[in-house]
N, CA, C and O atoms as a printed pandas DataFrame, in Angstrom:
     atom_number atom_name residue_name chain_id  residue_number  x_coord  y_coord  z_coord
0              1         N          MET        A               1   89.660    4.456   13.377
1              2        CA          MET        A               1   89.738    3.556   14.507
2              3         C          MET        A               1   91.174    3.068   14.733
3              4         O          MET        A               1   91.651    3.009   15.866
4              5         N          LEU        A               2   91.842    2.725   13.652
5              6        CA          LEU        A               2   93.215    2.257   13.798
6              7         C          LEU        A               2   94.142    3.370   14.257
7              8         O          LEU        A               2   95.165    3.110   14.891
8              9         N          GLU        A               3   93.780    4.635   13.930
9             10        CA          GLU        A               3   94.593    5.748   14.394
10            11         C          GLU        A               3   94.552    5.860   15.910
11            12         O          GLU        A               3   95.551    6.201   16.542
12            13         N          VAL        A               4   93.388    5.571   16.490
13            14        CA          VAL        A               4   93.241    5.636   17.947
14            15         C          VAL        A               4   94.081    4.550   18.610
15            16         O          VAL        A               4   94.757    4.801   19.608
16            17         N          ILE        A               5   94.035    3.353   18.056
17            18        CA          ILE        A               5   94.826    2.257   18.618
18            19         C          ILE        A               5   96.318    2.554   18.462
19            20         O          ILE        A               5   97.104    2.311   19.377
20            21         N          GLY        A               6   96.698    3.076   17.307
21            22        CA          GLY        A               6   98.094    3.449   17.108
22            23         C          GLY        A               6   98.539    4.544   18.061
23            24         O          GLY        A               6   99.648    4.500   18.594
24            25         N          GLY        A               7   97.667    5.533   18.277
25            26        CA          GLY        A               7   97.979    6.594   19.230
26            27         C          GLY        A               7   98.104    6.067   20.647
27            28         O          GLY        A               7   98.982    6.486   21.401
28            29         N          ALA        A               8   97.214    5.140   21.007
29            30        CA          ALA        A               8   97.277    4.553   22.348
30            31         C          ALA        A               8   98.561    3.757   22.542
31            32         O          ALA        A               8   99.165    3.789   23.614
32            33         N          ILE        A               9   98.972    3.048   21.502
33            34        CA          ILE        A               9  100.220    2.288   21.597
34            35         C          ILE        A               9  101.414    3.235   21.728
35            36         O          ILE        A               9  102.341    2.965   22.492
36            37         N          LEU        A              10  101.391    4.344   20.984
37            38        CA          LEU        A              10  102.480    5.316   21.104
38            39         C          LEU        A              10  102.536    5.934   22.494
39            40         O          LEU        A              10  103.615    6.085   23.067
40            41         N          ILE        A              11  101.375    6.293   23.036
41            42        CA          ILE        A              11  101.348    6.889   24.375
42            43         C          ILE        A              11  101.815    5.876   25.418
43            44         O          ILE        A              11  102.592    6.212   26.312
44            45         N          ALA        A              12  101.342    4.645   25.302
45            46        CA          ALA        A              12  101.766    3.615   26.252
46            47         C          ALA        A              12  103.270    3.364   26.141
47            48         O          ALA        A              12  103.950    3.203   27.154
48            49         N          PHE        A              13  103.788    3.331   24.911
49            50        CA          PHE        A              13  105.231    3.157   24.736
50            51         C          PHE        A              13  105.995    4.326   25.339
51            52         O          PHE        A              13  107.057    4.136   25.931
52            53         N          GLY        A              14  105.458    5.537   25.192
53            54        CA          GLY        A              14  106.112    6.707   25.765
54            55         C          GLY        A              14  106.187    6.641   27.275
55            56         O          GLY        A              14  107.238    6.899   27.861
56            57         N          PHE        A              15  105.059    6.289   27.920
57            58        CA          PHE        A              15  105.064    6.150   29.377
58            59         C          PHE        A              15  105.996    5.019   29.809
59            60         O          PHE        A              15  106.706    5.137   30.808
60            61         N          PHE        A              16  105.989    3.932   29.055
61            62        CA          PHE        A              16  106.846    2.795   29.373
62            63         C          PHE        A              16  108.321    3.186   29.253
63            64         O          PHE        A              16  109.128    2.817   30.107
64            65         N          ALA        A              17  108.678    3.927   28.204
65            66        CA          ALA        A              17  110.070    4.355   28.021
66            67         C          ALA        A              17  110.497    5.317   29.120
67            68         O          ALA        A              17  111.618    5.232   29.621
68            69         N          ILE        A              18  109.606    6.231   29.499
69            70        CA          ILE        A              18  109.934    7.161   30.582
70            71         C          ILE        A              18  110.096    6.403   31.890
71            72         O          ILE        A              18  111.011    6.687   32.663
72            73         N          PHE        A              19  109.217    5.441   32.144
73            74        CA          PHE        A              19  109.310    4.648   33.371
74            75         C          PHE        A              19  110.612    3.857   33.413
75            76         O          PHE        A              19  111.283    3.816   34.445
76            77         N          MET        A              20  110.970    3.232   32.302
77            78        CA          MET        A              20  112.193    2.433   32.272
78            79         C          MET        A              20  113.437    3.317   32.390
79            80         O          MET        A              20  114.414    2.917   33.023
80            81         N          SER        A              21  113.418    4.507   31.792
81            82        CA          SER        A              21  114.586    5.378   31.897
82            83         C          SER        A              21  114.669    6.046   33.260
83            84         O          SER        A              21  115.754    6.452   33.675
84            85         N          ALA        A              22  113.557    6.170   33.963
85            86        CA          ALA        A              22  113.590    6.758   35.305
86            87         C          ALA        A              22  114.259    5.811   36.298
87            88         O          ALA        A              22  114.795    6.252   37.314
88            89         N          GLU        A              23  114.228    4.513   36.005
89            90        CA          GLU        A              23  114.882    3.555   36.896
90            91         C          GLU        A              23  116.406    3.590   36.747
91            92         O          GLU        A              23  117.127    3.200   37.665
92            93         N          GLU        A              24  116.889    4.049   35.608
93            94        CA          GLU        A              24  118.330    4.141   35.364
94            95         C          GLU        A              24  118.815    5.537   35.755
95            96         O          GLU        A              24  118.018    6.423   36.065
96            97         N          GLU        A              25  120.121    5.712   35.735
97            98        CA          GLU        A              25  120.689    7.030   36.008
98            99         C          GLU        A              25  120.614    7.881   34.744
99           100         O          GLU        A              25  120.819    7.383   33.637
100          101         N          PHE        A              26  120.317    9.167   34.920
101          102        CA          PHE        A              26  120.160   10.056   33.774
102          103         C          PHE        A              26  121.499   10.574   33.243
103          104         O          PHE        A              26  121.515   11.419   32.347
104          105         N          THR        A              27  122.602   10.091   33.770
105          106        CA          THR        A              27  123.906   10.535   33.285
106          107         C          THR        A              27  124.291    9.842   31.981
107          108         O          THR        A              27  125.125   10.357   31.236
108          109         N          ASP        A              28  123.708    8.701   31.698
109          110        CA          ASP        A              28  124.014    7.958   30.483
110          111         C          ASP        A              28  123.315    8.622   29.293
111          112         O          ASP        A              28  122.110    8.866   29.361
112          113         N          PRO        A              29  124.032    8.920   28.209
113          114        CA          PRO        A              29  123.393    9.562   27.047
114          115         C          PRO        A              29  122.322    8.687   26.398
115          116         O          PRO        A              29  121.347    9.208   25.856
116          117         N          LYS        A              30  122.492    7.363   26.447
117          118        CA          LYS        A              30  121.484    6.474   25.863
118          119         C          LYS        A              30  120.181    6.536   26.648
119          120         O          LYS        A              30  119.101    6.435   26.066
120          121         N          THR        A              31  120.273    6.699   27.954
121          122        CA          THR        A              31  119.072    6.822   28.772
122          123         C          THR        A              31  118.333    8.111   28.449
123          124         O          THR        A              31  117.104    8.128   28.386
124          125         N          LEU        A              32  119.077    9.184   28.247
125          126        CA          LEU        A              32  118.448   10.447   27.865
126          127         C          LEU        A              32  117.798   10.345   26.490
127          128         O          LEU        A              32  116.762   10.964   26.246
128          129         N          LEU        A              33  118.398    9.567   25.588
129          130        CA          LEU        A              33  117.812    9.356   24.273
130          131         C          LEU        A              33  116.503    8.577   24.380
131          132         O          LEU        A              33  115.537    8.892   23.685
132          133         N          VAL        A              34  116.465    7.564   25.243
133          134        CA          VAL        A              34  115.236    6.804   25.469
134          135         C          VAL        A              34  114.165    7.696   26.092
135          136         O          VAL        A              34  112.991    7.596   25.736
136          137         N          LEU        A              35  114.563    8.565   27.018
137          138        CA          LEU        A              35  113.621    9.501   27.630
138          139         C          LEU        A              35  113.047   10.456   26.583
139          140         O          LEU        A              35  111.845   10.719   26.579
140          141         N          LEU        A              36  113.885   10.966   25.710
141          142        CA          LEU        A              36  113.423   11.854   24.646
142          143         C          LEU        A              36  112.492   11.119   23.682
143          144         O          LEU        A              36  111.483   11.675   23.247
144          145         N          ALA        A              37  112.826    9.876   23.349
145          146        CA          ALA        A              37  111.959    9.083   22.475
146          147         C          ALA        A              37  110.604    8.844   23.133
147          148         O          ALA        A              37  109.578    8.852   22.452
148          149         N          GLY        A              38  110.588    8.633   24.446
149          150        CA          GLY        A              38  109.328    8.452   25.158
150          151         C          GLY        A              38  108.464    9.694   25.129
151          152         O          GLY        A              38  107.255    9.608   24.918
152          153         N          VAL        A              39  109.075   10.847   25.339
153          154        CA          VAL        A              39  108.316   12.105   25.306
154          155         C          VAL        A              39  107.770   12.356   23.902
155          156         O          VAL        A              39  106.620   12.769   23.747
156          157         N          LEU        A              40  108.590   12.110   22.877
157          158        CA          LEU        A              40  108.130   12.293   21.503
158          159         C          LEU        A              40  107.018   11.310   21.143
159          160         O          LEU        A              40  106.101   11.666   20.403
160          161         N          ALA        A              41  107.085   10.084   21.651
161          162        CA          ALA        A              41  106.028    9.108   21.393
162          163         C          ALA        A              41  104.721    9.540   22.042
163          164         O          ALA        A              41  103.656    9.372   21.448
164          165         N          ILE        A              42  104.781   10.093   23.250
165          166        CA          ILE        A              42  103.570   10.577   23.914
166          167         C          ILE        A              42  102.961   11.732   23.127
167          168         O          ILE        A              42  101.750   11.763   22.907
168          169         N          ILE        A              43  103.786   12.676   22.704
169          170        CA          ILE        A              43  103.281   13.819   21.939
170          171         C          ILE        A              43  102.671   13.350   20.616
171          172         O          ILE        A              43  101.599   13.814   20.229
172          173         N          GLY        A              44  103.346   12.439   19.928
173          174        CA          GLY        A              44  102.815   11.911   18.672
174          175         C          GLY        A              44  101.525   11.132   18.863
175          176         O          GLY        A              44  100.614   11.238   18.043
176          177         N          GLY        A              45  101.435   10.355   19.926
177          178        CA          GLY        A              45  100.216    9.595   20.195
178          179         C          GLY        A              45   99.040   10.487   20.529
179          180         O          GLY        A              45   97.923   10.248   20.070
180          181         N          ILE        A              46   99.285   11.520   21.330
181          182        CA          ILE        A              46   98.212   12.462   21.663
182          183         C          ILE        A              46   97.752   13.187   20.404
183          184         O          ILE        A              46   96.553   13.384   20.207
184          185         N          TRP        A              47   98.687   13.584   19.556
185          186        CA          TRP        A              47   98.315   14.260   18.321
186          187         C          TRP        A              47   97.487   13.340   17.429
187          188         O          TRP        A              47   96.516   13.782   16.815
188          189         N          LEU        A              48   97.865   12.061   17.354
189          190        CA          LEU        A              48   97.116   11.104   16.548
190          191         C          LEU        A              48   95.692   10.939   17.059
191          192         O          LEU        A              48   94.753   10.877   16.265
192          193         N          ILE        A              49   95.519   10.868   18.369
193          194        CA          ILE        A              49   94.184   10.675   18.938
194          195         C          ILE        A              49   93.337   11.929   18.769
195          196         O          ILE        A              49   92.168   11.835   18.395
196          197         N          ILE        A              50   93.902   13.091   19.036
197          198        CA          ILE        A              50   93.127   14.332   18.957
198          199         C          ILE        A              50   92.752   14.654   17.512
199          200         O          ILE        A              50   91.681   15.210   17.269
200          201         N          SER        A              51   93.593   14.324   16.569
201          202        CA          SER        A              51   93.316   14.674   15.180
202          203         C          SER        A              51   92.245   13.796   14.548
203          204         O          SER        A              51   91.816   14.080   13.430
204          205         N          THR        A              52   91.801   12.745   15.216
205          206        CA          THR        A              52   90.802   11.838   14.637
206          207         C          THR        A              52   89.565   11.743   15.519
207          208         O          THR        A              52   89.037   10.651   15.730
208          209         N          LEU        A              53   89.104   12.869   16.032
209          210        CA          LEU        A              53   87.941   12.851   16.909
210          211         C          LEU        A              53   86.694   12.422   16.139
211          212         O          LEU        A              53   86.445   12.884   15.026
212          213         N          THR        A              54   85.923   11.538   16.747
213          214        CA          THR        A              54   84.669   11.092   16.153
214          215         C          THR        A              54   83.584   11.116   17.220
215          216         O          THR        A              54   83.872   11.235   18.411
216          217         N          LEU        A              55   82.328   11.003   16.780
217          218        CA          LEU        A              55   81.203   10.998   17.708
218          219         C          LEU        A              55   80.957    9.568   18.176
219          220         O          LEU        A              55   80.754    8.672   17.356
220          221         N          GLY        A              56   80.973    9.351   19.480
221          222        CA          GLY        A              56   80.750    8.019   20.039
222          223         C          GLY        A              56   79.274    7.752   20.288
223          224         O          GLY        A              56   78.473    8.682   20.373
224          225         N          VAL        A              57   78.922    6.489   20.404
225          226        CA          VAL        A              57   77.566    6.071   20.746
226          227         C          VAL        A              57   77.593    5.378   22.094
227          228         O          VAL        A              57   78.660    5.184   22.676
228          229         N          VAL        A              58   76.426    5.007   22.591
229          230        CA          VAL        A              58   76.318    4.443   23.941
230          231         C          VAL        A              58   77.124    3.154   24.077
231          232         O          VAL        A              58   77.794    2.957   25.091
232          233         N          LEU        A              59   77.074    2.280   23.088
233          234        CA          LEU        A              59   77.844    1.032   23.179
234          235         C          LEU        A              59   79.344    1.294   23.199
235          236         O          LEU        A              59   80.104    0.571   23.843
236          237         N          ARG        A              60   79.754    2.323   22.497
237          238        CA          ARG        A              60   81.169    2.679   22.507
238          239         C          ARG        A              60   81.582    3.182   23.883
239          240         O          ARG        A              60   82.689    2.900   24.342
240          241         N          LYS        A              61   80.685    3.936   24.551
241          242        CA          LYS        A              61   80.979    4.425   25.905
242          243         C          LYS        A              61   81.068    3.255   26.892
243          244         O          LYS        A              61   81.944    3.234   27.756
244          245         N          LEU        A              62   80.163    2.287   26.760
245          246        CA          LEU        A              62   80.221    1.119   27.647
246          247         C          LEU        A              62   81.491    0.300   27.407
247          248         O          LEU        A              62   82.112   -0.188   28.351
248          249         N          ALA        A              63   81.866    0.158   26.152
249          250        CA          ALA        A              63   83.117   -0.545   25.850
250          251         C          ALA        A              63   84.304    0.223   26.421
251          252         O          ALA        A              63   85.275   -0.379   26.878
252          253         N          GLY        A              64   84.227    1.551   26.396
253          254        CA          GLY        A              64   85.284    2.370   26.983
254          255         C          GLY        A              64   85.383    2.180   28.480
255          256         O          GLY        A              64   86.480    2.105   29.032
256          257         N          LEU        A              65   84.223    2.099   29.147
257          258        CA          LEU        A              65   84.239    1.841   30.592
258          259         C          LEU        A              65   84.858    0.480   30.899
259          260         O          LEU        A              65   85.656    0.349   31.827
260          261         N          LEU        A              66   84.489   -0.518   30.122
261          262        CA          LEU        A              66   85.024   -1.863   30.341
262          263         C          LEU        A              66   86.536   -1.906   30.086
263          264         O          LEU        A              66   87.292   -2.433   30.902
264          265         N          LEU        A              67   86.966   -1.355   28.958
265          266        CA          LEU        A              67   88.400   -1.362   28.646
266          267         C          LEU        A              67   89.198   -0.526   29.638
267          268         O          LEU        A              67   90.300   -0.906   30.033
268          269         N          GLY        A              68   88.637    0.618   30.040
269          270        CA          GLY        A              68   89.322    1.450   31.022
270          271         C          GLY        A              68   89.465    0.753   32.361
271          272         O          GLY        A              68   90.503    0.856   33.014
272          273         N          GLY        A              69   88.412    0.034   32.776
273          274        CA          GLY        A              69   88.479   -0.704   34.037
274          275         C          GLY        A              69   89.513   -1.820   33.999
275          276         O          GLY        A              69   90.270   -2.010   34.951
276          277         N          ILE        A              70   89.540   -2.551   32.902
277          278        CA          ILE        A              70   90.539   -3.615   32.764
278          279         C          ILE        A              70   91.946   -3.021   32.720
279          280         O          ILE        A              70   92.875   -3.561   33.321
280          281         N          GLY        A              71   92.094   -1.909   32.006
281          282        CA          GLY        A              71   93.400   -1.251   31.934
282          283         C          GLY        A              71   93.868   -0.747   33.282
283          284         O          GLY        A              71   95.038   -0.894   33.633
284          285         N          LEU        A              72   92.941   -0.140   34.056
285          286        CA          LEU        A              72   93.305    0.324   35.399
286          287         C          LEU        A              72   93.739   -0.838   36.283
287          288         O          LEU        A              72   94.689   -0.719   37.057
288          289         N          PHE        A              73   93.033   -1.971   36.163
289          290        CA          PHE        A              73   93.426   -3.134   36.956
290          291         C          PHE        A              73   94.824   -3.607   36.578
291          292         O          PHE        A              73   95.641   -3.914   37.446
292          293         N          LEU        A              74   95.093   -3.664   35.274
293          294        CA          LEU        A              74   96.405   -4.151   34.846
294          295         C          LEU        A              74   97.528   -3.199   35.236
295          296         O          LEU        A              74   98.637   -3.643   35.535
296          297         N          VAL        A              75   97.253   -1.888   35.238
297          298        CA          VAL        A              75   98.305   -0.928   35.585
298          299         C          VAL        A              75   98.530   -0.875   37.087
299          300         O          VAL        A              75   99.671   -0.924   37.546
300          301         N          PHE        A              76   97.449   -0.774   37.859
301          302        CA          PHE        A              76   97.597   -0.544   39.300
302          303         C          PHE        A              76   97.388   -1.788   40.156
303          304         O          PHE        A              76   97.932   -1.857   41.258
304          305         N          GLY        A              77   96.625   -2.766   39.694
305          306        CA          GLY        A              77   96.320   -3.907   40.538
306          307         C          GLY        A              77   96.909   -5.211   40.060
307          308         O          GLY        A              77   96.603   -6.267   40.612
308          309         N          PHE        A              78   97.748   -5.157   39.044
309          310        CA          PHE        A              78   98.321   -6.383   38.505
310          311         C          PHE        A              78   99.224   -7.016   39.554
311          312         O          PHE        A              78  100.161   -6.377   40.033
312          313         N          PRO        A              79   98.953   -8.258   39.911
313          314        CA          PRO        A              79   99.747   -8.878   40.982
314          315         C          PRO        A              79  101.173   -9.170   40.529
315          316         O          PRO        A              79  101.442   -9.410   39.352
316          317         N          ASP        A              80  102.066   -9.141   41.497
317          318        CA          ASP        A              80  103.451   -9.504   41.225
318          319         C          ASP        A              80  103.527  -11.013   41.115
319          320         O          ASP        A              80  103.197  -11.732   42.058
320          321         N          ILE        A              81  103.957  -11.483   39.974
321          322        CA          ILE        A              81  103.921  -12.914   39.709
322          323         C          ILE        A              81  105.319  -13.523   39.710
323          324         O          ILE        A              81  105.575  -14.501   39.009
324          325         N          SER        A              82  106.213  -12.949   40.490
325          326        CA          SER        A              82  107.598  -13.419   40.470
326          327         C          SER        A              82  107.751  -14.819   41.061
327          328         O          SER        A              82  108.805  -15.438   40.912
328          329         N          ASP        A              83  106.718  -15.323   41.725
329          330        CA          ASP        A              83  106.818  -16.662   42.300
330          331         C          ASP        A              83  106.813  -17.747   41.226
331          332         O          ASP        A              83  107.470  -18.776   41.382
332          333         N          TYR        A              84  106.076  -17.525   40.135
333          334        CA          TYR        A              84  105.948  -18.580   39.137
334          335         C          TYR        A              84  106.285  -18.117   37.717
335          336         O          TYR        A              84  106.169  -18.905   36.779
336          337         N          GLN        A              85  106.701  -16.858   37.537
337          338        CA          GLN        A              85  107.159  -16.375   36.237
338          339         C          GLN        A              85  108.310  -15.411   36.440
339          340         O          GLN        A              85  108.645  -15.055   37.570
340          341         N          GLN        A              86  108.912  -14.991   35.340
341          342        CA          GLN        A              86  109.999  -14.027   35.428
342          343         C          GLN        A              86  109.450  -12.676   35.872
343          344         O          GLN        A              86  108.288  -12.356   35.621
344          345         N          SER        A              87  110.284  -11.896   36.525
345          346        CA          SER        A              87  109.812  -10.618   37.062
346          347         C          SER        A              87  109.501   -9.617   35.961
347          348         O          SER        A              87  108.712   -8.700   36.188
348          349         N          GLY        A              88  110.075   -9.751   34.801
349          350        CA          GLY        A              88  109.817   -8.826   33.705
350          351         C          GLY        A              88  108.429   -8.948   33.106
351          352         O          GLY        A              88  107.992   -8.056   32.379
352          353         N          MET        A              89  107.726  -10.040   33.398
353          354        CA          MET        A              89  106.392  -10.223   32.836
354          355         C          MET        A              89  105.388   -9.239   33.413
355          356         O          MET        A              89  104.378   -8.951   32.771
356          357         N          SER        A              90  105.639   -8.717   34.603
357          358        CA          SER        A              90  104.712   -7.729   35.149
358          359         C          SER        A              90  104.762   -6.442   34.333
359          360         O          SER        A              90  103.760   -5.732   34.254
360          361         N          PHE        A              91  105.912   -6.124   33.719
361          362        CA          PHE        A              91  105.997   -4.951   32.846
362          363         C          PHE        A              91  105.104   -5.121   31.619
363          364         O          PHE        A              91  104.525   -4.149   31.133
364          365         N          THR        A              92  104.992   -6.345   31.121
365          366        CA          THR        A              92  104.122   -6.597   29.980
366          367         C          THR        A              92  102.669   -6.345   30.343
367          368         O          THR        A              92  101.928   -5.756   29.556
368          369         N          GLY        A              93  102.254   -6.781   31.519
369          370        CA          GLY        A              93  100.887   -6.521   31.972
370          371         C          GLY        A              93  100.615   -5.039   32.135
371          372         O          GLY        A              93   99.531   -4.564   31.795
372          373         N          ILE        A              94  101.588   -4.306   32.652
373          374        CA          ILE        A              94  101.424   -2.858   32.811
374          375         C          ILE        A              94  101.357   -2.183   31.445
375          376         O          ILE        A              94  100.559   -1.266   31.257
376          377         N          PHE        A              95  102.172   -2.613   30.495
377          378        CA          PHE        A              95  102.168   -2.040   29.149
378          379         C          PHE        A              95  100.823   -2.269   28.460
379          380         O          PHE        A              95  100.260   -1.342   27.877
380          381         N          ILE        A              96  100.312   -3.489   28.524
381          382        CA          ILE        A              96   99.006   -3.788   27.935
382          383         C          ILE        A              96   97.912   -3.024   28.669
383          384         O          ILE        A              96   96.945   -2.582   28.049
384          385         N          GLY        A              97   98.054   -2.865   29.979
385          386        CA          GLY        A              97   97.091   -2.090   30.754
386          387         C          GLY        A              97   97.040   -0.641   30.323
387          388         O          GLY        A              97   95.958   -0.060   30.237
388          389         N          PHE        A              98   98.211   -0.035   30.045
389          390        CA          PHE        A              98   98.230    1.348   29.557
390          391         C          PHE        A              98   97.490    1.463   28.227
391          392         O          PHE        A              98   96.728    2.406   28.017
392          393         N          ILE        A              99   97.714    0.507   27.333
393          394        CA          ILE        A              99   97.042    0.544   26.032
394          395         C          ILE        A              99   95.534    0.450   26.213
395          396         O          ILE        A              99   94.794    1.249   25.639
396          397         N          LEU        A             100   95.064   -0.518   27.005
397          398        CA          LEU        A             100   93.626   -0.670   27.219
398          399         C          LEU        A             100   93.027    0.538   27.919
399          400         O          LEU        A             100   91.923    0.964   27.581
400          401         N          MET        A             101   93.738    1.092   28.886
401          402        CA          MET        A             101   93.233    2.249   29.618
402          403         C          MET        A             101   93.116    3.465   28.701
403          404         O          MET        A             101   92.131    4.199   28.781
404          405         N          ILE        A             102   94.085    3.685   27.847
405          406        CA          ILE        A             102   94.047    4.841   26.952
406          407         C          ILE        A             102   92.932    4.690   25.922
407          408         O          ILE        A             102   92.218    5.654   25.646
408          409         N          VAL        A             103   92.770    3.498   25.350
409          410        CA          VAL        A             103   91.680    3.272   24.402
410          411         C          VAL        A             103   90.335    3.423   25.107
411          412         O          VAL        A             103   89.410    4.005   24.541
412          413         N          GLY        A             104   90.209    2.910   26.330
413          414        CA          GLY        A             104   88.965    3.045   27.088
414          415         C          GLY        A             104   88.625    4.487   27.406
415          416         O          GLY        A             104   87.468    4.890   27.286
416          417         N          VAL        A             105   89.616    5.271   27.810
417          418        CA          VAL        A             105   89.372    6.693   28.099
418          419         C          VAL        A             105   88.977    7.425   26.823
419          420         O          VAL        A             105   88.118    8.307   26.855
420          421         N          TYR        A             106   89.588    7.071   25.715
421          422        CA          TYR        A             106   89.209    7.692   24.450
422          423         C          TYR        A             106   87.754    7.382   24.111
423          424         O          TYR        A             106   87.005    8.274   23.712
424          425         N          PHE        A             107   87.352    6.121   24.267
425          426        CA          PHE        A             107   85.967    5.750   23.974
426          427         C          PHE        A             107   84.994    6.467   24.896
427          428         O          PHE        A             107   83.892    6.815   24.473
428          429         N          ILE        A             108   85.376    6.693   26.139
429          430        CA          ILE        A             108   84.491    7.383   27.082
430          431         C          ILE        A             108   84.364    8.861   26.723
431          432         O          ILE        A             108   83.261    9.408   26.733
432          433         N          LEU        A             109   85.463    9.500   26.411
433          434        CA          LEU        A             109   85.444   10.946   26.189
434          435         C          LEU        A             109   84.973   11.347   24.799
435          436         O          LEU        A             109   84.321   12.381   24.646
436          437         N          PHE        A             110   85.286   10.563   23.798
437          438        CA          PHE        A             110   84.970   10.994   22.433
438          439         C          PHE        A             110   84.042   10.023   21.777
439          440         O          PHE        A             110   83.662   10.216   20.622
């Protein structure tokens, strides 16, 4: 179980690193290093999740639907809260949304 959560965190970190490096120019060597680290984190996270396949039950599938729905909301529907908080806080919501969405999809599929 912890391997799945660790894999989801790695995949979410990989997508987050790729997203953050895509906003910068790719001419900087440090940005390319962050992009490479993001790709390696995604590959490592996928390997961690696939290598620990287990048989799910109905409650696990329902929990996956719930977590996936919350994750989708946080990634795609999270409101911009720049009026009353710092603008960087929306990245935190998207990051947590990726983690919940990946864990939810795992629970649904496996």
